[in-house]
NULUM-737350 format. One record per residue: residue number from 1; residue in one letter; z, y negated, x negated of N, C-alpha, C in turn. Coordinates in steps of 0.2 Angstrom, whole numbers, plus 5000, padded with zeros to 4 digits. Layout:
resi,resn,nw,nv,nu,caw,cav,cau,cw,cv,cu
NUM,A,Z,Y,X,Z,Y,X,Z,Y,X
...
***
This chain:
resi,resn,nw,nv,nu,caw,cav,cau,cw,cv,cu
1,X,5027,5057,5205,5025,5055,5199,5024,5057,5192
2,X,5022,5060,5189,5024,5064,5182,5022,5058,5177
3,X,5027,5054,5174,5027,5050,5167,5026,5052,5162
4,X,5020,5053,5159,5017,5054,5152,5014,5049,5148
5,X,5018,5043,5148,5014,5037,5145,5020,5033,5140
6,X,5024,5039,5139,5033,5035,5137,5030,5029,5129
7,X,5024,5031,5126,5022,5029,5120,5019,5022,5122
8,X,5018,5021,5128,5018,5011,5131,5021,5010,5131
9,X,5026,5010,5136,5031,5008,5140,5035,5015,5141
10,X,5044,5011,5140,5047,5018,5144,5052,5014,5149
11,X,5053,5019,5153,5059,5017,5160,5064,5012,5157
12,X,5066,5007,5157,5071,5003,5157,5079,5006,5158
13,X,5084,5009,5155,5090,5011,5154,5094,5005,5159
14,X,5097,5009,5164,5101,5003,5168,5107,5000,5166
15,X,5110,5004,5160,5116,4998,5159,5112,4991,5154
16,X,5105,4994,5152,5101,4987,5150,5100,4982,5155
17,X,5099,4984,5162,5097,4981,5166,5102,4977,5169
18,X,5107,4981,5169,5113,4976,5172,5117,4970,5165
19,X,5115,4972,5159,5119,4968,5156,5114,4962,5154
20,X,5108,4962,5156,5103,4956,5155,5106,4953,5161
21,X,5107,4954,5165,5109,4954,5174,5115,4948,5174
22,X,5118,4952,5170,5127,4950,5169,5127,4944,5164
23,X,5122,4943,5159,5122,4938,5154,5121,4931,5159
24,X,5111,4933,5161,5109,4928,5165,5115,4924,5168
25,X,5117,4927,5172,5123,4925,5178,5129,4921,5174
26,X,5131,4924,5169,5138,4920,5169,5139,4917,5162
27,X,5133,4919,5156,5135,4915,5150,5126,4915,5149
28,X,5124,4910,5153,5116,4908,5150,5118,4902,5148
29,X,5122,4901,5143,5122,4894,5138,5118,4895,5135
30,X,5117,4888,5132,5113,4887,5127,5117,4889,5121
31,X,5115,4894,5115,5117,4893,5110,5120,4888,5104
32,X,5113,4883,5106,5114,4879,5100,5118,4870,5103
33,X,5117,4873,5110,5124,4868,5114,5131,4865,5109
34,X,5133,4858,5107,5139,4857,5105,5147,4859,5108
35,X,5144,4861,5115,5149,4862,5118,5154,4868,5121
36,X,5159,4868,5122,5162,4873,5124,5157,4881,5123
37,X,5154,4881,5130,5151,4885,5133,5144,4889,5128
38,X,5142,4884,5125,5138,4886,5121,5142,4887,5114
39,X,5144,4885,5111,5151,4889,5107,5150,4894,5107
40,X,5153,4896,5115,5153,4906,5116,5148,4908,5116
41,X,5142,4906,5118,5134,4909,5120,5137,4911,5112
42,X,5135,4906,5105,5135,4909,5101,5136,4913,5095
43,X,5146,4914,5099,5147,4916,5097,5145,4924,5099
44,X,5143,4925,5105,5141,4932,5105,5134,4935,5103
45,X,5130,4929,5099,5123,4932,5099,5125,4935,5092
46,X,5130,4930,5088,5132,4935,5081,5134,4940,5081
47,X,5140,4940,5088,5143,4947,5088,5137,4951,5091
48,X,5134,4953,5092,5127,4956,5095,5124,4959,5087
49,X,5123,4954,5083,5120,4955,5077,5124,4959,5072
50,X,5132,4958,5072,5137,4962,5068,5137,4971,5072
51,X,5133,4970,5078,5134,4977,5080,5127,4982,5078
52,X,5125,4976,5079,5116,4981,5074,5120,4983,5068
53,X,5120,4977,5062,5122,4980,5056,5127,4985,5056
54,X,5132,4985,5061,5135,4991,5062,5133,4999,5063
55,X,5128,4996,5067,5126,5003,5069,5119,5006,5064
56,X,5117,5002,5058,5114,5006,5055,5117,5007,5046
57,X,5125,5004,5048,5129,5004,5042,5125,5000,5035
58,X,5124,4993,5035,5124,4989,5032,5127,4983,5034
59,X,5129,4980,5028,5132,4974,5031,5128,4968,5029
60,X,5125,4964,5022,5123,4957,5021,5117,4959,5019
61,X,5112,4968,5018,5108,4968,5018,5101,4966,5021
62,X,5104,4964,5026,5097,4960,5029,5098,4955,5035
63,X,5095,4951,5036,5095,4947,5042,5092,4951,5049
64,X,5094,4949,5054,5093,4948,5060,5089,4946,5065
65,X,5082,4945,5066,5079,4938,5070,5075,4942,5077
66,X,5079,4939,5082,5078,4942,5088,5071,4939,5092
67,X,5067,4941,5092,5059,4940,5094,5058,4941,5103
68,X,5052,4942,5103,5047,4944,5109,5048,4952,5109
69,X,5045,4955,5102,5043,4958,5103,5039,4962,5097
70,X,5040,4970,5097,5034,4970,5089,5029,4965,5087
71,X,5023,4964,5092,5018,4958,5090,5020,4952,5085
72,X,5026,4950,5090,5027,4944,5086,5031,4944,5079
73,X,5035,4951,5081,5039,4953,5073,5034,4955,5067
74,X,5029,4957,5069,5025,4958,5063,5022,4951,5062
75,X,5019,4949,5066,5017,4943,5066,5020,4938,5060
76,X,5027,4936,5062,5030,4932,5058,5031,4937,5051
77,X,5031,4943,5050,5032,4945,5044,5025,4945,5039
78,X,5022,4947,5042,5017,4948,5039,5011,4940,5036
79,X,5011,4935,5041,5009,4929,5042,5013,4926,5036
80,X,5020,4925,5037,5024,4923,5032,5024,4925,5026
81,X,5024,4931,5025,5025,4934,5017,5019,4930,5015
82,X,5015,4933,5017,5007,4934,5015,5007,4925,5012
83,X,5008,4920,5015,5007,4913,5015,5012,4910,5009
84,X,5017,4914,5009,5023,4912,5006,5020,4914,4997
85,X,5017,4919,4996,5013,4923,4993,5005,4921,4990
86,X,5004,4918,4991,4996,4917,4993,4995,4916,4986
87,X,5000,4912,4982,4996,4907,4976,4999,4913,4969
88,X,5002,4915,4970,5004,4920,4963,5002,4928,4967
89,X,5000,4931,4971,5000,4939,4974,4996,4938,4980
90,X,4989,4935,4982,4985,4935,4986,4982,4944,4990
91,X,4985,4948,4988,4980,4956,4989,4986,4957,4993
92,X,4985,4960,5000,4988,4964,5006,4985,4971,5006
93,X,4990,4975,5006,4987,4981,5008,4990,4983,5012
94,X,4983,4989,5016,4988,4991,5025,4980,4999,5027
95,X,4981,4999,5032,4977,5006,5032,4974,5004,5038
96,X,4968,5009,5042,4964,5009,5049,4971,5011,5053
97,X,4977,5015,5049,4980,5018,5055,4985,5014,5059
98,X,4986,5008,5058,4991,5005,5060,4990,5002,5069
99,X,4995,5000,5071,4992,4996,5078,4990,4990,5077
100,X,4986,4987,5082,4981,4981,5083,4987,4976,5080
101,X,4993,4975,5084,4998,4969,5081,4996,4969,5074
102,X,4996,4974,5069,4994,4974,5062,4989,4972,5060
103,X,4985,4976,5062,4980,4975,5058,4973,4968,5062
104,X,4974,4968,5067,4970,4962,5068,4974,4953,5064
105,X,4981,4954,5064,4983,4947,5057,4981,4950,5051
106,X,4981,4957,5049,4976,4957,5043,4970,4957,5042
107,X,4967,4955,5048,4961,4954,5046,4958,4946,5047
108,X,4962,4943,5048,4961,4935,5051,4965,4933,5046
109,X,4972,4936,5040,4972,4935,5033,4968,4935,5031
110,X,4962,4941,5029,4957,4940,5025,4953,4936,5027
111,X,4951,4932,5032,4944,4928,5035,4949,4919,5031
112,X,4957,4919,5030,4960,4915,5027,4959,4915,5020
113,X,4956,4920,5018,4956,4921,5009,4958,4926,5007
114,X,4965,4930,5009,4968,4935,5007,4962,4940,5004
115,X,4964,4944,5000,4960,4952,5000,4962,4957,5002
116,X,4960,4960,5005,4963,4966,5010,4960,4968,5007
117,X,4967,4976,5004,4963,4983,5004,4965,4986,5010
118,X,4963,4993,5011,4963,4998,5013,4963,5005,5012
119,X,4971,5008,5011,4972,5013,5009,4970,5020,5012
120,X,4966,5023,5008,4965,5027,5010,4969,5034,5016
121,X,4966,5039,5020,4970,5041,5024,4969,5049,5023
122,X,4972,5055,5023,4971,5061,5022,4969,5064,5029
123,X,4968,5070,5029,4965,5074,5035,4970,5073,5041
124,X,4977,5074,5037,4981,5076,5043,4985,5069,5045
125,X,4981,5061,5041,4982,5056,5045,4988,5054,5042
126,X,4989,5054,5037,4996,5049,5033,4992,5046,5026
127,X,4996,5041,5023,4995,5037,5019,4994,5042,5013
128,X,4987,5040,5009,4986,5045,5002,4988,5042,4997
129,X,4994,5043,4993,4999,5041,4990,4997,5040,4984
130,X,4992,5043,4982,4989,5044,4978,4987,5036,4975
131,X,4981,5036,4979,4975,5028,4985,4980,5025,4982
132,X,4985,5025,4986,4989,5020,4986,4992,5016,4978
133,X,4995,5020,4975,4997,5021,4969,4991,5014,4963
134,X,4984,5020,4967,4979,5015,4962,4981,5008,4963
135,X,4979,5006,4971,4977,5001,4971,4984,4995,4971
136,X,4990,4998,4970,4994,4993,4967,4993,4989,4961
137,X,4995,4983,4960,4998,4979,4954,5000,4972,4957
138,X,5002,4969,4950,5003,4963,4953,5001,4960,4956
139,X,4996,4957,4958,4991,4956,4963,4993,4954,4971
140,X,4999,4961,4970,4998,4963,4978,5004,4960,4980
141,X,5005,4956,4986,5010,4954,4988,5014,4955,4993
142,X,5008,4959,4998,5011,4963,5003,5008,4970,5005
143,X,5012,4975,5006,5010,4980,5010,5013,4982,5016
144,X,5009,4984,5021,5012,4984,5027,5010,4993,5029
145,X,5013,4995,5033,5012,5003,5036,5017,5003,5042
146,X,5015,5009,5045,5019,5009,5051,5024,5017,5050
147,X,5028,5017,5054,5035,5025,5053,5032,5029,5056
148,X,5028,5028,5063,5026,5034,5066,5019,5032,5071
149,X,5015,5036,5069,5008,5032,5071,5009,5033,5080
150,X,5006,5027,5083,5007,5028,5092,5001,5031,5093
151,X,4997,5033,5089,4991,5036,5093,4991,5045,5094
152,X,4993,5047,5087,4992,5054,5083,5004,5058,5082
153,X,5004,5052,5080,5011,5053,5082,5015,5056,5073
154,X,5010,5055,5067,5010,5056,5061,5017,5052,5058
155,X,5022,5057,5053,5027,5051,5052,5024,5051,5045
156,X,5025,5043,5043,5023,5043,5037,5029,5042,5033
157,X,5026,5044,5024,5029,5046,5021,5035,5040,5016
158,X,5037,5035,5022,5040,5029,5021,5046,5029,5012
159,X,5049,5034,5011,5054,5037,5005,5048,5035,4998
160,X,5043,5039,5000,5037,5040,4995,5035,5032,4994
161,X,5033,5031,4999,5029,5022,4998,5034,5019,4994
162,X,5041,5016,4998,5045,5014,4994,5046,5014,4987
163,X,5044,5019,4985,5046,5024,4977,5038,5018,4974
164,X,5033,5017,4978,5027,5016,4974,5026,5010,4974
165,X,5030,5003,4979,5030,4999,4980,5035,4994,4977
166,X,5040,4997,4976,5046,4994,4973,5046,4995,4965
167,X,5041,4998,4962,5040,4996,4954,5036,4989,4953
168,X,5032,4986,4959,5027,4979,4959,5035,4975,4962
169,X,5038,4971,4959,5042,4967,4961,5040,4960,4968
170,X,5034,4959,4963,5030,4954,4969,5028,4957,4976
171,X,5028,4964,4977,5026,4965,4984,5030,4966,4988
172,X,5030,4964,4995,5034,4966,4999,5031,4970,5003
173,X,5035,4976,5007,5035,4980,5011,5036,4981,5017
174,X,5032,4979,5024,5036,4978,5029,5032,4985,5033
175,X,5038,4988,5037,5037,4993,5043,5037,4991,5048
176,X,5034,4994,5052,5032,4995,5057,5035,5001,5059
177,X,5040,5000,5064,5045,5006,5066,5044,5008,5073
178,X,5043,5003,5076,5042,5005,5087,5042,5012,5087
179,X,5037,5015,5084,5037,5022,5088,5044,5027,5086
180,X,5044,5024,5078,5051,5029,5079,5057,5029,5080
181,X,5061,5024,5084,5066,5023,5085,5067,5029,5091
182,X,5075,5030,5089,5076,5034,5095,5073,5042,5095
183,X,5067,5043,5092,5062,5050,5091,5065,5054,5083
184,X,5063,5048,5078,5065,5049,5070,5072,5043,5068
185,X,5077,5048,5063,5079,5042,5059,5077,5035,5054
186,X,5079,5029,5056,5074,5025,5054,5076,5025,5045
187,X,5071,5021,5042,5071,5023,5035,5073,5015,5034
188,X,5079,5012,5031,5079,5005,5028,5078,5003,5021
189,X,5080,5009,5016,5081,5009,5009,5072,5007,5007
190,X,5074,5003,5004,5068,5001,5000,5063,4995,5002
191,X,5064,4996,5010,5060,4991,5014,5061,4985,5015
192,X,5057,4980,5013,5058,4972,5013,5060,4971,5022
193,X,5055,4973,5026,5054,4971,5033,5054,4975,5038
194,X,5056,4975,5044,5055,4984,5048,5055,4977,5053
195,X,5051,4982,5058,5050,4979,5066,5051,4984,5072
196,X,5053,4983,5077,5056,4984,5083,5052,4982,5089
197,X,5054,4985,5095,5050,4983,5102,5054,4988,5106
198,X,5059,4983,5110,5063,4985,5115,5060,4991,5121
199,X,5056,4987,5123,5052,4992,5129,5051,5000,5128
200,X,5050,5000,5119,5049,5008,5117,5055,5012,5115
201,X,5061,5009,5118,5067,5015,5118,5070,5012,5123
202,X,5067,5012,5129,5072,5010,5137,5076,5004,5138
203,X,5073,4998,5135,5074,4992,5135,5072,4989,5137
204,X,5071,4984,5137,5066,4978,5142,5059,4976,5138
205,X,5054,4975,5142,5047,4970,5140,5049,4962,5136
206,X,5048,4959,5131,5049,4953,5128,5054,4953,5124
207,X,5059,4961,5121,5063,4961,5117,5060,4963,5110
208,X,5060,4961,5107,5060,4965,5100,5064,4961,5094
209,X,5065,4967,5087,5070,4962,5085,5065,4964,5075
210,X,5066,4958,5072,5065,4959,5065,5070,4959,5061
211,X,5071,4965,5056,5071,4963,5050,5071,4960,5044
212,X,5075,4957,5039,5070,4953,5034,5078,4953,5029
213,X,5074,4958,5024,5081,4959,5018,5081,4952,5014
214,X,5076,4951,5015,5078,4942,5011,5070,4937,5014
215,X,5075,4932,5019,5071,4928,5024,5069,4923,5019
216,X,5069,4921,5013,5065,4916,5009,5059,4917,5006
217,X,5059,4923,5007,5052,4927,5007,5045,4925,5010
218,X,5050,4922,5018,5044,4920,5023,5044,4913,5025
219,X,5037,4911,5027,5037,4904,5027,5036,4905,5036
220,X,5041,4900,5039,5039,4900,5045,5032,4899,5049
221,X,5030,4903,5053,5023,4901,5055,5023,4899,5063
222,X,5027,4896,5065,5029,4891,5072,5035,4886,5070
223,X,5034,4880,5070,5037,4874,5068,5042,4874,5077
224,X,5049,4873,5074,5051,4869,5081,5061,4866,5081
225,X,5063,4871,5083,5071,4869,5081,5074,4871,5077
226,X,5072,4877,5073,5074,4878,5066,5079,4885,5068
227,X,5079,4888,5076,5081,4892,5078,5080,4901,5073
228,X,5083,4902,5074,5084,4910,5069,5081,4910,5062
229,X,5085,4905,5060,5085,4903,5052,5078,4899,5051
230,X,5077,4896,5056,5069,4893,5055,5065,4897,5056
231,X,5065,4905,5055,5058,4909,5057,5055,4911,5066
232,X,5061,4907,5069,5058,4909,5075,5061,4906,5080
233,X,5057,4900,5080,5060,4893,5083,5059,4893,5090
234,X,5064,4890,5096,5064,4890,5102,5071,4891,5103
235,X,5073,4890,5111,5079,4890,5113,5078,4899,5112
236,X,5084,4900,5109,5088,4908,5112,5087,4912,5117
237,X,5084,4917,5119,5085,4920,5126,5093,4926,5124
238,X,5096,4924,5126,5103,4927,5124,5104,4933,5130
239,X,5103,4932,5136,5101,4940,5139,5098,4944,5137
240,X,5092,4942,5134,5088,4949,5130,5088,4950,5124
241,X,5092,4948,5120,5094,4948,5117,5101,4952,5115
242,X,5105,4952,5120,5111,4955,5119,5107,4961,5123
243,X,5106,4963,5128,5103,4969,5132,5100,4972,5126
244,X,5096,4971,5122,5093,4975,5117,5099,4979,5113
245,X,5102,4976,5112,5109,4979,5109,5111,4987,5112
246,X,5110,4987,5118,5111,4992,5121,5107,4995,5121
247,X,5101,4993,5123,5096,5001,5120,5094,5003,5115
248,X,5097,4999,5108,5095,5000,5102,5102,5006,5102
249,X,5108,5006,5103,5114,5008,5103,5113,5014,5105
250,X,5111,5016,5110,5109,5021,5113,5104,5028,5111
251,X,5099,5022,5108,5093,5027,5105,5095,5029,5101
252,X,5098,5026,5096,5100,5026,5088,5105,5032,5091
253,X,5111,5031,5093,5117,5037,5094,5115,5044,5097
254,X,5109,5044,5102,5106,5048,5104,5098,5051,5100
255,X,5098,5048,5094,5093,5053,5091,5091,5059,5088
256,X,5098,5061,5088,5095,5067,5086,5094,5074,5092
257,X,5098,5072,5097,5098,5074,5102,5092,5075,5105
258,X,5089,5069,5108,5083,5067,5111,5075,5071,5106
259,X,5077,5070,5098,5072,5075,5094,5071,5081,5095
260,X,5080,5086,5097,5078,5091,5098,5075,5092,5104
261,X,5077,5088,5110,5074,5089,5120,5068,5088,5118
262,X,5064,5083,5115,5054,5081,5113,5053,5087,5109
263,X,5057,5090,5107,5051,5097,5101,5051,5101,5107
264,X,5058,5100,5110,5055,5108,5113,5050,5109,5119
265,X,5050,5101,5122,5045,5102,5128,5040,5101,5123
266,X,5039,5098,5118,5031,5099,5117,5029,5106,5112
267,X,5032,5109,5111,5030,5117,5109,5029,5119,5117
268,X,5033,5118,5121,5031,5122,5129,5025,5120,5131
269,X,5023,5113,5130,5014,5111,5131,5010,5115,5126
270,X,5012,5113,5121,5008,5116,5115,5005,5124,5115
271,X,5010,5126,5118,5010,5134,5121,5006,5136,5123
272,X,5007,5131,5131,5003,5133,5136,4997,5132,5136
273,X,4995,5128,5132,4987,5124,5130,4982,5129,5126
274,X,4988,5135,5123,4983,5139,5117,4980,5144,5123
275,X,4980,5145,5131,4979,5150,5135,4971,5146,5137
276,X,4970,5140,5135,4963,5137,5136,4958,5137,5133
277,X,4953,5139,5133,4948,5140,5127,4943,5132,5128
278,X,4941,5128,5120,4938,5123,5120,4945,5115,5121
279,X,4951,5119,5120,4957,5113,5120,4958,5112,5113
280,X,4959,5106,5110,4960,5106,5105,4965,5101,5103
281,X,4970,5104,5098,4975,5097,5100,4976,5094,5093
282,X,4974,5086,5092,4973,5084,5086,4978,5082,5083
283,X,4983,5081,5085,4991,5079,5082,4991,5085,5077
284,X,4994,5082,5072,4997,5087,5066,5005,5091,5068
285,X,5005,5094,5063,5010,5099,5069,5015,5099,5066
286,X,5018,5094,5060,5024,5090,5059,5024,5083,5061
287,X,5019,5081,5068,5022,5074,5070,5026,5074,5074
288,X,5028,5068,5075,5034,5066,5078,5032,5069,5087
289,X,5039,5072,5088,5039,5076,5095,5037,5074,5100
290,X,5037,5066,5102,5036,5063,5106,5028,5063,5108
291,X,5025,5064,5102,5017,5062,5104,5014,5068,5102
292,X,5009,5069,5107,5005,5074,5106,4996,5074,5108
293,X,4993,5072,5106,4986,5071,5108,4981,5078,5107
294,X,4978,5077,5113,4973,5084,5111,4966,5084,5115
295,X,4962,5085,5111,4954,5084,5114,4952,5088,5118
296,X,4945,5086,5122,4942,5092,5126,4934,5089,5123
297,X,4933,5091,5122,4926,5089,5119,4921,5089,5122
298,X,4917,5085,5124,4912,5084,5128,4915,5081,5136
299,X,4921,5078,5136,4921,5075,5144,4927,5070,5139
300,X,4924,5064,5143,4926,5055,5142,4933,5055,5142
301,X,4937,5053,5137,4945,5051,5139,4946,5048,5145
302,X,4942,5044,5148,4943,5038,5153,4942,5042,5160
303,X,4938,5049,5160,4938,5052,5167,4944,5057,5165
304,X,4945,5060,5161,4953,5063,5162,4957,5058,5162
305,X,4959,5054,5159,4964,5050,5163,4964,5048,5170
306,X,4957,5048,5173,4956,5046,5180,4959,5052,5184
307,X,4958,5059,5180,4958,5064,5186,4964,5067,5183
308,X,4969,5066,5178,4976,5066,5181,4979,5062,5184
309,X,4976,5054,5184,4978,5049,5188,4980,5053,5197
310,X,4973,5054,5199,4973,5056,5204,4978,5064,5206
311,X,4980,5066,5200,4986,5072,5203,4993,5068,5200
312,X,4993,5062,5200,5000,5059,5200,5002,5060,5195
313,X,4998,5061,5187,5001,5061,5181,4998,5055,5176
314,X,5003,5051,5173,4999,5047,5169,5000,5046,5165
315,X,4993,5046,5160,4994,5050,5153,4989,5042,5151
316,X,4987,5043,5143,4982,5040,5143,4976,5041,5137
317,X,4970,5037,5134,4967,5038,5129,4970,5039,5125
318,X,4971,5030,5122,4975,5029,5116,4982,5027,5115
319,X,4981,5019,5111,4987,5016,5111,4985,5010,5119
320,X,4991,5009,5121,4990,5005,5129,4987,4997,5127
321,X,4986,4995,5119,4986,4990,5117,4976,4990,5114
322,X,4974,4995,5116,4967,4997,5113,4963,4998,5117
323,X,4964,5004,5123,4962,5009,5125,4956,5007,5129
324,X,4955,4999,5132,4950,4996,5134,4945,4994,5133
325,X,4945,4995,5122,4940,4994,5120,4935,5001,5119
326,X,4929,4999,5117,4924,5005,5119,4922,5008,5111
327,X,4926,5005,5106,4924,5009,5100,4929,5014,5100
328,X,4928,5020,5097,4931,5025,5095,4936,5021,5090
329,X,4944,5027,5092,4948,5025,5087,4948,5028,5079
330,X,4949,5021,5077,4950,5021,5071,4952,5029,5068
331,X,4961,5027,5068,4965,5035,5068,4962,5039,5067
332,X,4960,5044,5073,4956,5049,5073,4949,5049,5070
333,X,4945,5042,5068,4940,5045,5064,4940,5045,5057
334,X,4948,5041,5054,4950,5043,5046,4952,5050,5046
335,X,4954,5054,5050,4954,5059,5050,4947,5063,5049
336,X,4942,5062,5051,4938,5065,5051,4937,5069,5056
337,X,4940,5066,5062,4937,5072,5068,4933,5069,5072
338,X,4929,5072,5072,4920,5072,5076,4921,5069,5082
339,X,4917,5064,5082,4916,5058,5089,4917,5064,5095
340,X,4914,5067,5094,4914,5069,5104,4922,5072,5106
341,X,4924,5075,5098,4933,5077,5101,4935,5071,5102
342,X,4932,5067,5098,4938,5059,5098,4935,5054,5107
343,X,4933,5056,5106,4929,5053,5115,4931,5057,5120
344,X,4933,5063,5123,4938,5067,5125,4945,5068,5121
345,X,4947,5062,5120,4953,5063,5118,4960,5061,5123
346,X,4964,5062,5125,4970,5059,5128,4979,5061,5125
347,X,4983,5057,5127,4987,5056,5121,4996,5056,5127
348,X,4996,5063,5127,5004,5063,5131,5009,5062,5125
349,X,5013,5055,5129,5018,5053,5125,5024,5056,5131
350,X,5030,5059,5126,5039,5061,5130,5041,5057,5131
351,X,5047,5056,5135,5052,5050,5133,5059,5055,5134
352,X,5065,5047,5136,5071,5049,5135,5072,5052,5142
353,X,5068,5051,5147,5068,5053,5154,5063,5059,5158
354,X,5060,5063,5151,5055,5067,5154,5060,5075,5156
355,X,5059,5078,5160,5062,5082,5162,5059,5090,5163
356,X,5062,5096,5162,5058,5101,5162,5055,5102,5169
357,X,5057,5099,5174,5055,5099,5179,5046,5096,5178
358,X,5048,5090,5176,5040,5085,5173,5035,5090,5171
359,X,5039,5094,5162,5034,5098,5159,5029,5102,5165
360,X,5033,5108,5169,5032,5111,5173,5025,5110,5176
361,X,5029,5104,5181,5021,5103,5185,5015,5098,5180
362,X,5020,5096,5175,5012,5096,5172,5007,5101,5171
363,X,5012,5107,5168,5006,5115,5167,5000,5115,5175
364,X,5004,5112,5180,5001,5115,5183,4996,5110,5187
365,X,4997,5102,5185,4991,5099,5185,4985,5101,5180
366,X,4987,5101,5174,4984,5102,5171,4979,5108,5172
367,X,4982,5111,5174,4978,5119,5176,4971,5114,5182
368,X,4975,5110,5187,4971,5108,5188,4964,5104,5187
369,X,4965,5102,5184,4961,5098,5181,4956,5099,5175
370,X,4959,5105,5171,4954,5109,5168,4949,5113,5173
371,X,4951,5116,5177,4947,5119,5183,4940,5113,5183
372,X,4942,5105,5187,4937,5103,5186,4930,5098,5180
373,X,4936,5098,5176,4930,5098,5168,4929,5103,5168
374,X,4928,5110,5166,4929,5116,5163,4919,5117,5161
375,X,4916,5114,5166,4912,5115,5166,4907,5110,5159
376,X,4910,5105,5159,4907,5101,5154,4908,5099,5145
377,X,4913,5105,5145,4919,5106,5139,4912,5108,5131
378,X,4913,5107,5128,4911,5111,5125,4913,5114,5117
***
């Protein structure tokens, strides 16, 4: 099997699995228990957070909250910040580029009475900075954007967005950095909160981290025992929280080398595709190297996914969280890509475990699939 759906999920590193199992076996205690074993577990939790802070070279700039994944992290940040600021800054700014775990939260907040504004998208699929500037005011309490797009791979101009938002002290800037970890350097400067998901960088499913600069800006969205500064109540899942540190360390420390590997493989695929008529590369040239979106105008994306699956190549149409929805992808629509091209789009996503052999085998399989669908291409 050739696995090219790493933007959906990645294979866990063995040391992550080993750590998860070891902590479950030997340190299964509740960090909130007052006995010696509980205190030992609590110390281990504190050490894990200290290691993450050291990894990114910040001291007390952020509080670290362990969650079950980016969906929960995004919900805690977006709902918590919006409701905290509702009485004096009830406008929210986002874009159609966002993941459903952001878009659906924002839409729900709009139904609660918040005013939601969508910033324009350029034809390259990036935030229109001039339009963002025009939308900003003292009424804006929350701005949210992703670091790397999960469908097309665009790297958003986070530093420039920070410069615009920081001029408005009431506005909180949240960044969904799920697809950035290990592929491009993370940007924390000027960001108020940032979410990660372990299974996107060779960790486990059910692992998440939320970085919060000022936790007092967030109202808890779930009540309980007050764990994680009261923002994520529930018994701490110590094995999950300790093992995500392993995955995060590996991803961050190998970002440069993995970026180089992925760029090479991405270029090899694009060069190969130049030899096929009517195949269009949707992703911009400066996209993150692990995501490549291509269009087969006239062929349904689902047909292509099934065809590749029969040849043991696993890839997807759009996001794994939205690929079963019937509507056209909003990201591609916002970029002005024709509907027929969107309907025939597939996403190839590479990862740390993608080998040169995988790329060569994919080329052979691509040629076979192309021969099967070439008469449908327009």
